[in-house]
C-alpha positions in Angstrom: 56.8 -80.2 21.9 54.2 -81.8 23.9 56.5 -82.5 26.7 56.9 -78.6 26.8 53.0 -77.7 26.7 52.3 -80.5 29.3 55.0 -79.0 31.4 53.5 -75.5 31.2 50.2 -76.6 31.5 51.2 -78.3 35.0 52.9 -74.9 35.9 49.8 -72.9 34.9 47.5 -75.1 37.0 49.9 -75.1 40.2 50.3 -71.1 40.0 46.8 -70.7 39.6 46.2 -73.2 42.6 49.2 -71.1 44.8 47.5 -67.8 43.7 43.5 -68.9 45.0 45.2 -70.5 48.1 46.9 -67.0 48.9 43.9 -65.4 48.6 42.0 -67.6 50.8 44.5 -67.4 53.5 44.6 -63.7 53.4 40.8 -63.6 53.6 40.8 -66.2 56.4 43.3 -64.2 58.6 41.3 -60.8 57.9 38.3 -62.8 59.2 40.0 -64.1 62.3 41.3 -60.7 63.3 37.9 -59.3 62.9 35.8 -61.9 64.9 38.4 -61.6 67.8 38.3 -58.2 67.7 42.2 -58.2 67.5 44.1 -54.4 67.3 45.8 -56.0 64.4 42.8 -55.8 62.2 42.7 -52.2 60.9 46.4 -52.1 60.5 46.4 -55.2 58.7 43.5 -54.3 56.3 45.5 -50.8 55.4 48.4 -53.3 54.7 46.4 -55.3 52.2 45.1 -51.9 50.7 48.5 -50.1 50.2 49.5 -53.5 48.8 46.7 -54.0 46.4 47.2 -50.2 45.1 51.0 -50.7 44.6 50.3 -54.1 42.6 47.8 -52.4 40.6 50.1 -49.1 40.0 53.0 -51.7 38.8 50.7 -53.4 36.3 49.7 -50.4 34.8 52.8 -48.9 34.7 54.1 -52.0 33.1 51.5 -52.3 30.8 51.7 -48.8 29.6 55.7 -49.3 29.1 55.2 -52.6 27.1 52.5 -51.3 24.9 54.1 -47.6 24.1 55.9 -47.5 20.7 59.2 -45.7 20.1 58.4 -42.1 19.2 59.6 -41.2 15.8 62.0 -38.1 15.9 62.8 -35.7 12.9 66.4 -36.8 13.0 65.4 -40.7 12.4 62.6 -39.8 10.3 64.0 -40.3 6.8 65.3 -44.1 8.3 61.9 -44.8 9.3 60.2 -43.9 6.1 62.8 -46.1 3.9 62.1 -48.9 6.5 58.1 -48.8 6.1 58.4 -48.4 2.2 61.0 -51.7 1.8 58.1 -53.9 1.1 55.5 -52.1 -0.5 57.4 -52.4 -3.8 57.8 -48.2 -4.1 60.7 -47.0 -6.1 62.8 -44.6 -4.1 65.6 -42.3 -5.0 67.2 -39.4 -3.0 67.1 -36.2 -4.8 68.4 -33.9 -1.9 70.9 -32.5 -4.0 68.3 -30.9 -6.2 66.6 -29.2 -3.1 69.1 -26.9 -1.0 65.9 -25.9 1.0 65.3 -29.4 2.5 67.3 -31.6 5.1 66.3 -34.6 2.8 64.3 -35.0 0.0 63.0 -38.6 -2.0 61.3 -39.1 -4.9 58.4 -42.2 -4.8 57.3 -44.1 -7.5 54.4 -45.7 -6.5 53.4 -49.3 -8.1 50.5 -47.7 -10.6 53.0 -44.7 -11.6 52.3 -42.1 -9.5 55.6 -40.0 -8.4 55.2 -38.2 -4.8 57.8 -36.0 -3.4 58.9 -36.9 0.5 60.9 -34.1 2.0 61.9 -32.7 5.4 61.8 -28.4 4.7 65.0 -26.7 6.8 62.4 -23.9 7.2 59.8 -26.3 8.9 62.0 -29.1 10.3 59.0 -30.7 12.3 57.2 -31.4 9.3 57.0 -34.2 7.0 55.7 -33.0 3.3 54.0 -35.2 0.4 54.1 -33.4 -2.4 52.7 -34.2 -6.0 52.4 -32.0 -9.2 50.1 -32.6 -12.3 50.6 -31.0 -15.4 48.9 -30.9 -19.2 50.7 -33.0 -21.2 48.5 -34.2 -24.0 48.9 -32.1 -27.2 45.4 -31.7 -27.9 44.3 -30.9 -24.1 46.8 -28.1 -24.0 45.6 -26.3 -27.2 42.2 -26.6 -25.5 43.3 -25.3 -22.0 45.3 -22.7 -23.6 42.6 -21.2 -26.0 40.3 -20.8 -22.4 40.3 -17.1 -21.1 42.0 -16.6 -18.0 38.7 -16.4 -16.3 37.9 -19.6 -17.6 41.2 -21.2 -16.9 40.7 -20.4 -13.3 37.3 -21.7 -13.0 38.9 -25.1 -14.7 41.4 -25.1 -12.1 39.1 -24.2 -9.6 37.0 -27.5 -10.1 40.2 -29.5 -9.0 41.4 -27.4 -5.9 37.4 -28.0 -4.8 38.0 -31.9 -4.7 41.2 -31.4 -3.2 39.7 -29.7 -0.4 37.2 -32.3 0.3 39.9 -34.9 0.7 41.9 -32.2 2.9 44.6 -32.1 0.4 46.3 -28.6 0.0 46.0 -27.7 -3.6 47.8 -24.7 -5.5 47.0 -24.2 -9.1 47.6 -20.9 -10.9 45.8 -20.2 -14.1 48.6 -20.2 -16.3 49.3 -21.6 -19.9 50.7 -24.8 -18.6 47.9 -25.5 -16.0 50.2 -26.8 -13.3 48.6 -28.0 -10.3 50.6 -28.8 -7.0 49.3 -31.2 -4.3 50.5 -31.3 -0.8 49.7 -33.4 2.6 51.7 -31.9 5.9 52.8 -34.7 8.4 53.9 -33.6 12.1 56.8 -35.9 12.4 56.3 -36.7 16.1 53.3 -37.9 15.3 53.9 -40.3 12.3 53.8 -44.3 12.8 54.3 -46.7 10.1 50.4 -47.1 9.2 49.4 -43.3 9.2 52.5 -42.9 6.7 51.3 -45.5 4.2 48.1 -44.2 4.7 48.9 -40.6 4.1 50.6 -42.2 0.9 47.5 -44.1 -0.1 45.5 -40.6 0.5 47.9 -38.4 -2.1 48.0 -41.4 -4.4 43.9 -41.3 -4.4 44.1 -37.5 -4.7 46.4 -37.4 -7.7 43.9 -40.1 -9.3 40.9 -38.0 -8.3 42.6 -34.4 -9.9 43.4 -36.5 -13.2 39.6 -37.6 -13.5 38.4 -34.1 -12.5 40.6 -32.4 -15.1 39.5 -35.1 -17.7 35.9 -33.9 -17.1 36.5 -30.4 -17.4 38.7 -31.0 -20.7 34.8 -32.3 -22.0 33.4 -29.7 -21.0 35.8 -27.0 -22.5 35.9 -29.0 -25.8 32.1 -29.1 -25.8 31.7 -25.5 -25.4 34.0 -24.7 -28.0 32.3 -26.6 -30.5 
């Protein structure tokens, strides 16, 4: 290891000296030609300028190619999402057979118990949809909610919709007796990266948590009014 470090250091120093020597030599030649008013002065300057531009273009092109990440395509998005989730502790279940309108559909179980559906619909194949649904499961809360008038149920659910709009999460809720709420985040597949996908899952997880908290507050209000 020490020998390699020393050898690499010597090579770096020599390369630096060679580069500096070349630059000095070119500068000396240009200065000499100008001083002698040689007819070669202008052609040499143009040649150096062209070489410099070519080197700059090659450098920038190489940098862009090196830094460019492979673009995710609709055909391989399922494989990418499974790879990105591999080390997150997220449970993954393929439920494509449950939805004939989707090219693929997966149910994700996050570590805190939140369930999110990830699917690529046939009607919108360029997009990936993250869905979550909430319902009223507590028996006492069901009694409270079902005892509200249709207008009061609509106002109850409207509070959740407002909070979701602030998070830029699509939210649909009908004032039916079950009080089901549907949340959705839509992603353009060609712009998805590892980081953006995982961040979108976090956004949905937070949205579910906030929706539940908002519903709890509304239940408290509804219960106090009923008394």
